[in-house]
NULUMMI-499686 format. One record per atom (N, C-alpha, C): residue number from 0; residue in one letter; atom name; y negated, z, x. Coordinates in nm, 3 decimals. Atoms other than C-alpha are relative to their C-alpha. Layout:
{gumar NUM, A, CA, {Y, Z, X}}
...
//
This chain:
{gumar 0, X, N, {0.090, 0.014, 0.102}}
{gumar 0, X, CA, {0.014, -0.011, -0.014}}
{gumar 0, X, C, {-0.119, 0.013, 0.113}}
{gumar 1, X, N, {0.091, -0.006, -0.062}}
{gumar 1, X, CA, {-0.338, -0.081, 0.118}}
{gumar 1, X, C, {-0.099, 0.101, 0.001}}
{gumar 2, X, N, {0.113, -0.115, 0.038}}
{gumar 2, X, CA, {-0.580, 0.207, 0.195}}
{gumar 2, X, C, {-0.125, -0.041, -0.001}}
{gumar 3, X, N, {0.134, 0.043, 0.053}}
{gumar 3, X, CA, {-0.895, 0.187, 0.013}}
{gumar 3, X, C, {-0.137, 0.098, 0.076}}
{gumar 4, X, N, {0.138, -0.092, -0.022}}
{gumar 4, X, CA, {-1.090, 0.495, 0.147}}
{gumar 4, X, C, {-0.035, -0.041, 0.149}}
{gumar 5, X, N, {0.067, 0.039, -0.110}}
{gumar 5, X, CA, {-1.329, 0.468, 0.406}}
{gumar 5, X, C, {0.010, 0.087, 0.125}}
{gumar 6, X, N, {-0.025, -0.104, -0.097}}
{gumar 6, X, CA, {-1.239, 0.769, 0.600}}
{gumar 6, X, C, {0.135, 0.063, 0.010}}
{gumar 7, X, N, {-0.129, -0.071, -0.005}}
{gumar 7, X, CA, {-0.909, 0.910, 0.713}}
{gumar 7, X, C, {0.008, 0.136, -0.039}}
{gumar 8, X, N, {-0.001, -0.121, 0.052}}
{gumar 8, X, CA, {-0.778, 1.211, 0.512}}
{gumar 8, X, C, {0.089, 0.111, 0.085}}
{gumar 9, X, N, {-0.082, -0.090, -0.076}}
{gumar 9, X, CA, {-0.649, 1.499, 0.718}}
{gumar 9, X, C, {0.024, 0.141, -0.072}}
{gumar 10, X, N, {-0.030, -0.108, 0.057}}
{gumar 10, X, CA, {-0.451, 1.809, 0.600}}
{gumar 10, X, C, {-0.108, 0.128, 0.019}}
{gumar 11, X, N, {0.059, -0.133, -0.002}}
{gumar 11, X, CA, {-0.644, 2.134, 0.548}}
{gumar 11, X, C, {0.053, 0.110, -0.103}}
{gumar 12, X, N, {-0.028, -0.107, 0.096}}
{gumar 12, X, CA, {-0.557, 2.451, 0.399}}
{gumar 12, X, C, {-0.117, 0.115, 0.004}}
{gumar 13, X, N, {0.120, -0.077, 0.000}}
{gumar 13, X, CA, {-0.840, 2.636, 0.277}}
{gumar 13, X, C, {-0.019, 0.058, -0.147}}
{gumar 14, X, N, {0.044, -0.030, 0.154}}
{gumar 14, X, CA, {-0.946, 2.841, -0.048}}
{gumar 14, X, C, {-0.116, 0.018, -0.006}}
{gumar 15, X, N, {0.139, -0.014, 0.003}}
{gumar 15, X, CA, {-1.289, 2.833, -0.148}}
{gumar 15, X, C, {-0.016, 0.065, -0.202}}
{gumar 16, X, N, {0.035, -0.063, 0.102}}
{gumar 16, X, CA, {-1.452, 3.013, -0.471}}
{gumar 16, X, C, {-0.133, -0.069, -0.071}}
{gumar 17, X, N, {0.105, 0.059, 0.031}}
{gumar 17, X, CA, {-1.671, 2.797, -0.685}}
{gumar 17, X, C, {-0.078, 0.100, -0.108}}
{gumar 18, X, N, {0.063, -0.069, 0.113}}
{gumar 18, X, CA, {-1.926, 3.030, -0.880}}
{gumar 18, X, C, {-0.098, -0.055, -0.094}}
{gumar 19, X, N, {0.067, 0.039, 0.095}}
{gumar 19, X, CA, {-2.169, 2.800, -1.019}}
{gumar 19, X, C, {-0.017, -0.174, 0.046}}
{gumar 20, X, N, {0.030, 0.136, -0.009}}
{gumar 20, X, CA, {-2.251, 2.414, -1.042}}
{gumar 20, X, C, {-0.139, -0.036, -0.007}}
{gumar 21, X, N, {0.161, 0.043, 0.006}}
{gumar 21, X, CA, {-2.588, 2.233, -1.027}}
{gumar 21, X, C, {0.012, -0.153, -0.013}}
{gumar 22, X, N, {0.005, 0.167, 0.014}}
{gumar 22, X, CA, {-2.703, 1.874, -1.098}}
{gumar 22, X, C, {-0.168, 0.008, 0.004}}
{gumar 23, X, N, {0.144, 0.017, -0.008}}
{gumar 23, X, CA, {-3.040, 1.704, -1.050}}
{gumar 23, X, C, {-0.081, 0.047, -0.124}}
{gumar 24, X, N, {0.099, -0.019, 0.113}}
{gumar 24, X, CA, {-3.330, 1.806, -1.282}}
{gumar 24, X, C, {0.023, 0.132, -0.046}}
{gumar 25, X, N, {-0.029, -0.158, 0.027}}
{gumar 25, X, CA, {-3.225, 2.187, -1.246}}
{gumar 25, X, C, {0.081, 0.020, -0.110}}
{gumar 26, X, N, {-0.099, 0.005, 0.107}}
{gumar 26, X, CA, {-2.928, 2.143, -1.498}}
{gumar 26, X, C, {0.102, 0.066, 0.105}}
{gumar 27, X, N, {-0.085, -0.071, -0.071}}
{gumar 27, X, CA, {-2.702, 2.446, -1.380}}
{gumar 27, X, C, {0.095, 0.078, -0.079}}
{gumar 28, X, N, {-0.124, -0.086, 0.057}}
{gumar 28, X, CA, {-2.348, 2.565, -1.512}}
{gumar 28, X, C, {0.007, 0.128, 0.092}}
{gumar 29, X, N, {-0.048, -0.128, -0.068}}
{gumar 29, X, CA, {-2.307, 2.943, -1.394}}
{gumar 29, X, C, {0.120, 0.051, -0.049}}
{gumar 30, X, N, {-0.116, -0.078, -0.015}}
{gumar 30, X, CA, {-2.022, 3.171, -1.381}}
{gumar 30, X, C, {0.133, -0.059, -0.047}}
{gumar 31, X, N, {-0.125, 0.067, 0.018}}
{gumar 31, X, CA, {-1.763, 2.917, -1.339}}
{gumar 31, X, C, {0.103, 0.071, 0.103}}
{gumar 32, X, N, {-0.088, -0.079, -0.053}}
{gumar 32, X, CA, {-1.573, 3.141, -1.103}}
{gumar 32, X, C, {0.145, -0.029, 0.002}}
{gumar 33, X, N, {-0.164, 0.106, -0.009}}
{gumar 33, X, CA, {-1.280, 2.872, -1.021}}
{gumar 33, X, C, {0.023, 0.024, 0.145}}
{gumar 34, X, N, {-0.046, 0.031, -0.145}}
{gumar 34, X, CA, {-1.093, 2.921, -0.730}}
{gumar 34, X, C, {0.075, -0.149, 0.036}}
{gumar 35, X, N, {-0.054, 0.112, -0.027}}
{gumar 35, X, CA, {-0.980, 2.629, -0.575}}
{gumar 35, X, C, {0.064, -0.025, 0.123}}
{gumar 36, X, N, {-0.071, 0.028, -0.141}}
{gumar 36, X, CA, {-0.739, 2.501, -0.306}}
{gumar 36, X, C, {-0.011, -0.135, 0.076}}
{gumar 37, X, N, {0.023, 0.131, -0.068}}
{gumar 37, X, CA, {-0.858, 2.236, -0.070}}
{gumar 37, X, C, {0.126, -0.056, 0.099}}
{gumar 38, X, N, {-0.093, 0.049, -0.097}}
{gumar 38, X, CA, {-0.594, 2.022, 0.079}}
{gumar 38, X, C, {-0.011, -0.105, 0.079}}
{gumar 39, X, N, {0.046, 0.085, -0.123}}
{gumar 39, X, CA, {-0.775, 1.762, 0.260}}
{gumar 39, X, C, {-0.123, -0.030, 0.029}}
{gumar 40, X, N, {0.153, 0.047, -0.032}}
{gumar 40, X, CA, {-1.101, 1.644, 0.428}}
{gumar 40, X, C, {-0.004, -0.111, 0.103}}
{gumar 41, X, N, {0.054, 0.104, -0.101}}
{gumar 41, X, CA, {-1.261, 1.355, 0.593}}
{gumar 41, X, C, {-0.130, 0.003, 0.015}}
{gumar 42, X, N, {0.159, -0.031, -0.046}}
{gumar 42, X, CA, {-1.597, 1.288, 0.744}}
{gumar 42, X, C, {-0.069, -0.018, -0.114}}
{gumar 43, X, N, {0.061, 0.036, 0.102}}
{gumar 43, X, CA, {-1.686, 1.185, 0.396}}
{gumar 43, X, C, {0.008, 0.115, -0.147}}
{gumar 44, X, N, {-0.003, -0.079, 0.121}}
{gumar 44, X, CA, {-1.553, 1.452, 0.144}}
{gumar 44, X, C, {0.138, 0.097, 0.015}}
{gumar 45, X, N, {-0.131, -0.090, 0.029}}
{gumar 45, X, CA, {-1.267, 1.697, 0.033}}
{gumar 45, X, C, {0.093, -0.015, -0.107}}
{gumar 46, X, N, {-0.085, 0.008, 0.101}}
{gumar 46, X, CA, {-0.976, 1.689, -0.198}}
{gumar 46, X, C, {0.030, 0.132, -0.028}}
{gumar 47, X, N, {-0.041, -0.147, 0.028}}
{gumar 47, X, CA, {-0.887, 2.021, -0.400}}
{gumar 47, X, C, {0.081, -0.018, -0.121}}
{gumar 48, X, N, {-0.056, -0.049, 0.113}}
{gumar 48, X, CA, {-0.662, 2.158, -0.655}}
{gumar 48, X, C, {-0.085, 0.108, -0.088}}
{gumar 49, X, N, {0.072, -0.107, 0.080}}
{gumar 49, X, CA, {-0.816, 2.371, -0.928}}
{gumar 49, X, C, {0.064, 0.003, -0.161}}
{gumar 50, X, N, {-0.070, -0.009, 0.112}}
{gumar 50, X, CA, {-0.718, 2.513, -1.267}}
{gumar 50, X, C, {-0.062, -0.064, -0.136}}
{gumar 51, X, N, {0.074, 0.026, 0.110}}
{gumar 51, X, CA, {-0.997, 2.392, -1.497}}
{gumar 51, X, C, {-0.062, -0.127, 0.042}}
{gumar 52, X, N, {0.079, 0.137, -0.034}}
{gumar 52, X, CA, {-1.166, 2.049, -1.553}}
{gumar 52, X, C, {-0.156, 0.032, 0.037}}
{gumar 53, X, N, {0.141, -0.032, -0.031}}
{gumar 53, X, CA, {-1.478, 2.050, -1.365}}
{gumar 53, X, C, {-0.087, -0.142, -0.015}}
{gumar 54, X, N, {0.064, 0.101, 0.024}}
{gumar 54, X, CA, {-1.755, 1.809, -1.460}}
{gumar 54, X, C, {-0.059, -0.117, 0.090}}
{gumar 55, X, N, {0.015, 0.096, -0.090}}
{gumar 55, X, CA, {-1.832, 1.484, -1.275}}
{gumar 55, X, C, {-0.150, 0.007, 0.011}}
{gumar 56, X, N, {0.132, 0.015, -0.032}}
{gumar 56, X, CA, {-2.150, 1.422, -1.090}}
{gumar 56, X, C, {-0.056, 0.157, 0.043}}
{gumar 57, X, N, {0.061, -0.090, -0.007}}
{gumar 57, X, CA, {-2.212, 1.790, -1.041}}
{gumar 57, X, C, {0.041, 0.065, 0.156}}
{gumar 58, X, N, {-0.024, -0.037, -0.147}}
{gumar 58, X, CA, {-2.257, 1.979, -0.696}}
{gumar 58, X, C, {0.036, 0.137, 0.010}}
{gumar 59, X, N, {-0.014, -0.132, -0.049}}
{gumar 59, X, CA, {-2.173, 2.288, -0.523}}
{gumar 59, X, C, {-0.019, 0.029, 0.110}}
{gumar 60, X, N, {0.010, -0.060, -0.178}}
{gumar 60, X, CA, {-2.253, 2.505, -0.199}}
{gumar 60, X, C, {0.135, 0.044, 0.036}}
{gumar 61, X, N, {-0.143, -0.062, -0.062}}
{gumar 61, X, CA, {-1.949, 2.552, 0.026}}
{gumar 61, X, C, {-0.027, 0.031, 0.142}}
{gumar 62, X, N, {-0.027, -0.045, -0.140}}
{gumar 62, X, CA, {-1.856, 2.701, 0.351}}
{gumar 62, X, C, {0.134, -0.066, 0.027}}
{gumar 63, X, N, {-0.155, 0.060, -0.055}}
{gumar 63, X, CA, {-1.578, 2.496, 0.518}}
{gumar 63, X, C, {0.019, 0.033, 0.121}}
{gumar 64, X, N, {-0.053, -0.030, -0.097}}
{gumar 64, X, CA, {-1.360, 2.641, 0.769}}
{gumar 64, X, C, {0.104, -0.090, 0.027}}
{gumar 65, X, N, {-0.119, 0.090, -0.058}}
{gumar 65, X, CA, {-1.169, 2.379, 1.006}}
{gumar 65, X, C, {0.095, 0.076, 0.070}}
{gumar 66, X, N, {-0.120, -0.082, -0.087}}
{gumar 66, X, CA, {-1.020, 2.651, 1.244}}
{gumar 66, X, C, {-0.057, 0.136, -0.011}}
{gumar 67, X, N, {0.041, -0.140, 0.019}}
{gumar 67, X, CA, {-1.083, 3.022, 1.284}}
{gumar 67, X, C, {-0.153, 0.011, 0.053}}
{gumar 68, X, N, {0.136, 0.003, -0.076}}
{gumar 68, X, CA, {-1.405, 2.946, 1.501}}
{gumar 68, X, C, {-0.119, -0.114, -0.054}}
{gumar 69, X, N, {0.113, 0.081, 0.037}}
{gumar 69, X, CA, {-1.542, 2.656, 1.348}}
{gumar 69, X, C, {-0.016, -0.034, -0.172}}
{gumar 70, X, N, {0.016, 0.036, 0.171}}
{gumar 70, X, CA, {-1.691, 2.598, 0.990}}
{gumar 70, X, C, {-0.159, -0.056, 0.010}}
{gumar 71, X, N, {0.178, 0.077, 0.025}}
{gumar 71, X, CA, {-2.028, 2.441, 0.865}}
{gumar 71, X, C, {-0.029, 0.035, -0.166}}
{gumar 72, X, N, {0.039, -0.005, 0.162}}
{gumar 72, X, CA, {-2.203, 2.494, 0.518}}
{gumar 72, X, C, {-0.023, -0.134, -0.041}}
{gumar 73, X, N, {0.037, 0.126, 0.028}}
{gumar 73, X, CA, {-2.259, 2.195, 0.315}}
{gumar 73, X, C, {-0.010, -0.004, -0.165}}
{gumar 74, X, N, {0.008, 0.027, 0.148}}
{gumar 74, X, CA, {-2.314, 2.050, -0.053}}
{gumar 74, X, C, {0.098, -0.100, -0.024}}
{gumar 75, X, N, {-0.135, 0.078, 0.022}}
{gumar 75, X, CA, {-2.031, 1.882, -0.219}}
{gumar 75, X, C, {-0.032, -0.047, -0.145}}
{gumar 76, X, N, {0.016, 0.051, 0.131}}
{gumar 76, X, CA, {-2.048, 1.633, -0.504}}
{gumar 76, X, C, {0.142, -0.048, -0.052}}
{gumar 77, X, N, {-0.143, 0.016, 0.065}}
{gumar 77, X, CA, {-1.752, 1.612, -0.777}}
{gumar 77, X, C, {-0.002, -0.155, -0.019}}
{gumar 78, X, N, {0.032, 0.167, 0.009}}
{gumar 78, X, CA, {-1.707, 1.225, -0.795}}
{gumar 78, X, C, {0.162, -0.061, -0.066}}
{gumar 79, X, N, {-0.123, 0.069, 0.070}}
{gumar 79, X, CA, {-1.335, 1.195, -0.961}}
{gumar 79, X, C, {0.062, 0.138, -0.021}}
{gumar 80, X, N, {-0.126, -0.084, 0.061}}
{gumar 80, X, CA, {-1.070, 1.420, -1.160}}
{gumar 80, X, C, {0.107, -0.054, -0.016}}
{gumar 81, X, N, {-0.161, 0.063, 0.055}}
{gumar 81, X, CA, {-0.696, 1.365, -1.226}}
{gumar 81, X, C, {0.057, 0.144, -0.022}}
{gumar 82, X, N, {-0.094, -0.109, 0.047}}
{gumar 82, X, CA, {-0.509, 1.592, -1.412}}
{gumar 82, X, C, {0.154, -0.014, 0.049}}
{gumar 83, X, N, {-0.113, -0.022, -0.032}}
{gumar 83, X, CA, {-0.195, 1.695, -1.241}}
{gumar 83, X, C, {0.052, 0.140, -0.057}}
{gumar 84, X, N, {-0.046, -0.128, 0.020}}
{gumar 84, X, CA, {0.072, 1.951, -1.299}}
{gumar 84, X, C, {-0.062, 0.105, 0.026}}
{gumar 85, X, N, {0.044, -0.097, -0.024}}
{gumar 85, X, CA, {-0.039, 2.270, -1.349}}
{gumar 85, X, C, {-0.176, -0.004, 0.056}}
{gumar 86, X, N, {0.116, 0.029, -0.045}}
{gumar 86, X, CA, {-0.410, 2.176, -1.331}}
{gumar 86, X, C, {-0.064, -0.120, 0.049}}
{gumar 87, X, N, {0.080, 0.112, 0.016}}
{gumar 87, X, CA, {-0.660, 1.929, -1.194}}
{gumar 87, X, C, {0.017, -0.045, 0.165}}
{gumar 88, X, N, {0.049, 0.039, -0.145}}
{gumar 88, X, CA, {-0.706, 1.731, -0.844}}
{gumar 88, X, C, {-0.132, -0.075, -0.013}}
{gumar 89, X, N, {0.146, 0.035, 0.002}}
{gumar 89, X, CA, {-1.069, 1.685, -0.767}}
{gumar 89, X, C, {-0.036, -0.070, 0.130}}
{gumar 90, X, N, {0.039, 0.063, -0.132}}
{gumar 90, X, CA, {-1.214, 1.446, -0.501}}
{gumar 90, X, C, {-0.170, 0.015, -0.018}}
{gumar 91, X, N, {0.136, -0.013, -0.027}}
{gumar 91, X, CA, {-1.560, 1.523, -0.375}}
{gumar 91, X, C, {-0.025, -0.058, 0.140}}
{gumar 92, X, N, {0.057, 0.056, -0.127}}
{gumar 92, X, CA, {-1.788, 1.392, -0.126}}
{gumar 92, X, C, {-0.121, 0.086, 0.080}}
{gumar 93, X, N, {0.059, -0.075, -0.093}}
{gumar 93, X, CA, {-1.999, 1.564, 0.155}}
{gumar 93, X, C, {-0.185, -0.081, -0.062}}
{gumar 94, X, N, {0.146, 0.046, 0.012}}
{gumar 94, X, CA, {-2.409, 1.528, 0.043}}
{gumar 94, X, C, {-0.103, 0.026, 0.108}}
{gumar 95, X, N, {0.026, -0.040, -0.126}}
{gumar 95, X, CA, {-2.605, 1.472, 0.333}}
{gumar 95, X, C, {0.032, 0.063, 0.132}}
{gumar 96, X, N, {-0.049, -0.055, -0.112}}
{gumar 96, X, CA, {-2.404, 1.578, 0.575}}
{gumar 96, X, C, {-0.064, -0.036, 0.155}}
{gumar 97, X, N, {0.051, 0.042, -0.125}}
{gumar 97, X, CA, {-2.552, 1.578, 0.929}}
{gumar 97, X, C, {0.087, -0.059, 0.085}}
{gumar 98, X, N, {-0.101, 0.065, -0.109}}
{gumar 98, X, CA, {-2.393, 1.355, 1.194}}
{gumar 98, X, C, {0.058, 0.097, 0.087}}
{gumar 99, X, N, {-0.060, -0.108, -0.079}}
{gumar 99, X, CA, {-2.338, 1.667, 1.412}}
{gumar 99, X, C, {0.113, 0.062, -0.089}}
{gumar 100, X, N, {-0.100, -0.072, 0.087}}
{gumar 100, X, CA, {-2.125, 1.823, 1.109}}
{gumar 100, X, C, {0.119, -0.128, -0.004}}
{gumar 101, X, N, {-0.095, 0.116, -0.024}}
{gumar 101, X, CA, {-1.939, 1.466, 1.073}}
{gumar 101, X, C, {0.099, 0.022, 0.113}}
{gumar 102, X, N, {-0.109, 0.017, -0.124}}
{gumar 102, X, CA, {-1.812, 1.491, 1.416}}
{gumar 102, X, C, {0.057, 0.150, 0.018}}
{gumar 103, X, N, {-0.095, -0.109, -0.014}}
{gumar 103, X, CA, {-1.679, 1.857, 1.392}}
{gumar 103, X, C, {0.125, -0.049, -0.098}}
{gumar 104, X, N, {-0.129, 0.047, 0.043}}
{gumar 104, X, CA, {-1.426, 1.680, 1.133}}
{gumar 104, X, C, {0.036, -0.089, 0.080}}
{gumar 105, X, N, {-0.073, 0.094, -0.100}}
{gumar 105, X, CA, {-1.365, 1.422, 1.393}}
{gumar 105, X, C, {0.083, 0.085, 0.111}}
{gumar 106, X, N, {-0.056, -0.072, -0.075}}
{gumar 106, X, CA, {-1.305, 1.702, 1.627}}
{gumar 106, X, C, {0.114, 0.065, -0.046}}
{gumar 107, X, N, {-0.116, -0.074, 0.067}}
{gumar 107, X, CA, {-1.065, 1.868, 1.401}}
{gumar 107, X, C, {0.119, -0.104, -0.015}}
{gumar 108, X, N, {-0.080, 0.087, 0.004}}
{gumar 108, X, CA, {-0.886, 1.529, 1.350}}
{gumar 108, X, C, {0.078, -0.007, 0.137}}
{gumar 109, X, N, {-0.077, 0.022, -0.132}}
{gumar 109, X, CA, {-0.820, 1.497, 1.733}}
{gumar 109, X, C, {0.051, 0.123, 0.000}}
{gumar 110, X, N, {-0.050, -0.121, -0.007}}
{gumar 110, X, CA, {-0.705, 1.882, 1.729}}
{gumar 110, X, C, {0.126, 0.002, -0.071}}
{gumar 111, X, N, {-0.142, 0.035, 0.088}}
{gumar 111, X, CA, {-0.440, 1.787, 1.439}}
{gumar 111, X, C, {0.105, -0.114, 0.095}}
{gumar 112, X, N, {-0.075, 0.089, -0.058}}
{gumar 112, X, CA, {-0.312, 1.508, 1.635}}
{gumar 112, X, C, {0.075, 0.026, 0.155}}
{gumar 113, X, N, {-0.066, -0.054, -0.120}}
{gumar 113, X, CA, {-0.278, 1.699, 1.963}}
{gumar 113, X, C, {0.087, 0.096, -0.021}}
{gumar 114, X, N, {-0.075, -0.107, 0.050}}
{gumar 114, X, CA, {-0.094, 1.961, 1.793}}
{gumar 114, X, C, {0.129, -0.083, -0.023}}
{gumar 115, X, N, {-0.104, 0.078, 0.047}}
{gumar 115, X, CA, {0.135, 1.705, 1.632}}
{gumar 115, X, C, {0.057, -0.071, 0.094}}
{gumar 116, X, N, {-0.089, 0.081, -0.102}}
{gumar 116, X, CA, {0.234, 1.510, 1.960}}
{gumar 116, X, C, {0.045, 0.092, 0.080}}
{gumar 117, X, N, {-0.059, -0.094, -0.069}}
{gumar 117, X, CA, {0.325, 1.844, 2.113}}
{gumar 117, X, C, {0.162, 0.017, -0.041}}
//
């Protein structure tokens, strides 16, 4: 099958909590309190599993831990959802992620490849 993604997806085990979502024009949804399980990351975004349907084109703030000592803060936009067994899979993109932070994802990819080749 032809890969259509613009950036390679890498496995990532990370749990986050979404407390609120926001949209342009100061539209805010508070008290979401949804725990999510991040399963992959790329230079452009993340994919995660959650229990409730989250609305498209909303944003949330996150702290992404790539390793124990390497992390960054970012804004994430929800761009697609898919119903799966026991919940939803959500595809998101980073918004305005600086090139230096994108390079952190590239370094993480190299660490994974090095570990896999040992």
